[in-house]
C-alpha positions as CSV (number, residue, x, y, z in Angstrom):
1,M,-5.9,-18.7,-11.0
2,S,-8.1,-16.2,-12.7
3,E,-6.9,-12.9,-14.1
4,Y,-9.6,-11.2,-11.9
5,S,-8.9,-13.2,-8.7
6,E,-9.4,-10.0,-6.7
7,I,-13.1,-9.8,-7.5
8,D,-13.9,-13.5,-8.2
9,K,-15.5,-13.9,-4.9
10,Y,-18.0,-11.0,-5.8
11,L,-19.0,-12.5,-9.2
12,I,-22.0,-14.8,-9.6
13,H,-21.6,-17.9,-11.7
14,E,-23.2,-16.3,-14.9
15,E,-21.3,-13.1,-14.6
16,G,-18.2,-12.3,-16.6
17,V,-15.8,-9.4,-16.8
18,I,-16.2,-7.4,-20.0
19,K,-13.3,-4.9,-19.4
20,H,-11.2,-3.6,-16.6
21,W,-9.2,-0.4,-15.9
22,I,-6.4,0.3,-13.4
23,F,-5.5,4.0,-12.7
24,K,-4.0,5.7,-9.6
25,G,-5.5,3.5,-6.9
26,W,-8.7,2.8,-8.8
27,K,-9.5,-0.6,-10.2
28,I,-12.8,-0.6,-12.2
29,Y,-14.3,-3.8,-13.5
30,A,-17.2,-3.8,-16.0
31,T,-19.1,-7.1,-15.9
32,T,-22.1,-8.3,-17.8
33,I,-24.4,-7.3,-14.9
34,R,-22.8,-4.5,-13.0
35,L,-19.9,-2.0,-12.5
36,I,-17.5,-2.8,-9.7
37,L,-15.2,0.0,-8.4
38,C,-12.3,-0.7,-6.1
39,K,-10.5,2.2,-4.5
40,Q,-7.3,1.3,-2.6
41,G,-6.2,3.7,0.0
42,I,-3.2,3.6,2.3
43,F,-5.1,2.0,5.2
44,S,-8.4,1.1,3.6
45,R,-10.0,-0.4,0.6
46,Q,-13.5,0.5,-0.7
47,I,-15.5,-1.7,-3.0
48,I,-18.6,-0.3,-4.7
49,D,-20.7,-2.4,-7.0
50,T,-23.8,-1.2,-8.7
51,P,-26.0,-2.7,-11.4
52,Y,-26.0,-0.6,-14.6
53,R,-29.7,0.0,-14.2
54,F,-29.0,1.9,-10.9
55,I,-26.7,4.4,-12.6
56,S,-29.1,7.3,-13.1
57,S,-26.7,9.7,-14.9
58,V,-23.0,10.2,-15.8
59,E,-21.5,13.5,-16.2
60,L,-18.1,15.0,-16.9
61,R,-17.7,18.1,-14.8
62,R,-15.1,20.4,-13.4
63,R,-14.6,20.4,-9.6
64,R,-12.6,22.9,-7.5
65,P,-11.0,21.1,-4.5
66,L,-11.2,23.2,-1.3
67,E,-7.7,22.1,-0.3
68,R,-6.4,24.4,-3.0
69,L,-8.4,27.4,-1.7
70,F,-7.2,26.8,1.9
71,G,-3.6,26.6,0.7
72,T,-4.0,29.9,-1.1
73,I,-5.4,31.6,2.0
74,I,-2.5,30.3,4.1
75,L,0.1,31.5,1.5
76,F,-1.5,35.0,1.5
77,I,-1.6,35.2,5.3
78,A,2.1,34.1,5.4
79,G,3.0,36.8,2.9
80,F,1.2,39.5,4.8
81,L,2.8,38.4,8.1
82,L,6.3,38.5,6.5
83,M,5.6,41.9,5.1
84,Y,4.3,43.1,8.5
85,L,7.3,41.7,10.3
86,G,9.6,43.5,7.9
87,Y,8.0,46.8,9.0
88,I,7.6,46.3,12.7
89,L,11.1,45.1,13.4
90,P,12.9,48.4,12.7
91,Y,15.3,48.2,15.7
92,P,18.9,47.6,14.7
93,Y,19.6,45.7,17.8
94,I,16.8,43.1,17.1
95,V,17.1,42.9,13.3
96,P,19.7,44.8,11.3
97,P,18.2,46.9,8.5
98,Q,19.9,44.7,5.9
99,S,18.0,41.7,7.2
100,R,14.5,43.3,6.9
101,F,14.6,43.3,3.1
102,P,14.7,39.5,2.7
103,L,11.5,39.3,4.7
104,E,9.8,41.7,2.3
105,Y,11.1,39.7,-0.7
106,M,10.0,36.5,0.8
107,S,6.5,37.9,1.2
108,Y,6.5,38.7,-2.5
109,L,7.4,35.1,-3.2
110,F,4.5,33.9,-1.0
111,W,2.1,36.3,-2.9
112,F,3.3,35.1,-6.2
113,V,2.8,31.4,-5.3
114,G,-0.6,32.4,-3.8
115,I,-1.7,33.9,-7.1
116,A,-0.5,30.7,-8.9
117,F,-2.7,28.7,-6.4
118,I,-5.7,30.9,-7.1
119,I,-5.3,30.2,-10.8
120,W,-4.9,26.5,-10.1
121,F,-8.0,26.6,-7.9
122,I,-10.0,28.3,-10.7
123,M,-8.9,25.8,-13.3
124,G,-10.2,22.9,-11.1
125,V,-10.1,19.3,-11.9
126,Q,-12.2,17.5,-14.5
127,Q,-13.8,14.4,-13.1
128,I,-16.5,11.9,-14.1
129,T,-19.4,11.9,-11.7
130,L,-21.5,8.7,-11.5
131,H,-24.9,9.4,-10.0
132,I,-26.2,6.2,-8.5
133,V,-29.7,5.7,-7.1
134,G,-29.6,5.7,-3.3
135,R,-25.9,6.6,-3.0
136,K,-23.8,9.7,-2.9
137,P,-22.1,10.6,-6.3
138,I,-18.9,8.8,-7.1
139,Y,-16.1,10.8,-8.6
140,I,-13.7,9.0,-11.0
141,P,-10.6,10.6,-12.5
142,R,-11.1,12.1,-16.0
143,E,-8.5,9.8,-17.5
144,L,-11.0,6.9,-17.2
145,T,-13.4,8.3,-19.8
146,D,-13.5,4.8,-21.3
147,V,-15.7,3.8,-18.4
148,L,-18.1,6.6,-19.4
149,N,-18.2,5.2,-23.0
150,L,-18.7,1.6,-21.8
151,I,-21.6,2.6,-19.5
152,R,-23.3,4.2,-22.4
153,D,-22.6,1.2,-24.7
154,V,-23.4,-1.6,-22.2
155,P,-27.1,-2.0,-23.2
156,Q,-26.2,-2.4,-26.9
157,Y,-23.4,-4.8,-26.0
158,L,-25.6,-7.0,-23.8
159,A,-28.3,-7.0,-26.4
160,K,-25.8,-8.4,-29.0
161,E,-24.5,-11.0,-26.5
162,N,-27.9,-12.2,-25.3
163,P,-30.5,-11.8,-28.1
164,I,-34.1,-12.3,-27.2
165,S,-35.5,-15.3,-29.1
């Protein structure tokens, strides 16, 4: 049984695995001919393979996920609603005056967390972007910068392994 039994069926007879990485649902295999990326989801599995010559560019960039922005907006709206409820419920028989103050303090908590989310959104996430001819860009976690280095070094590595005689 091969160490790379998961991708053995995708390899051709002359192809060998140079290096592989496993990180948070990603399995990346660098072979002598191509790069094979496997992303395991909860219900699905995506396998992308691309020859090195089809990788047009690789960049390390900062992305700002929109989920963080939506979370921030929801927190601010919740904070304003709690503040508003604290002011429109003045009747003692509905909400006693002592109970209105926690609503106001809770709104401050939501605003504080919302500001933290804005800062988190602005900071963003650093990711490696692989631009492949004929495909959408592929985003890989920043922790896999070794992949970036290998893609840059593969032509030199292959030249040493297979010298032209």
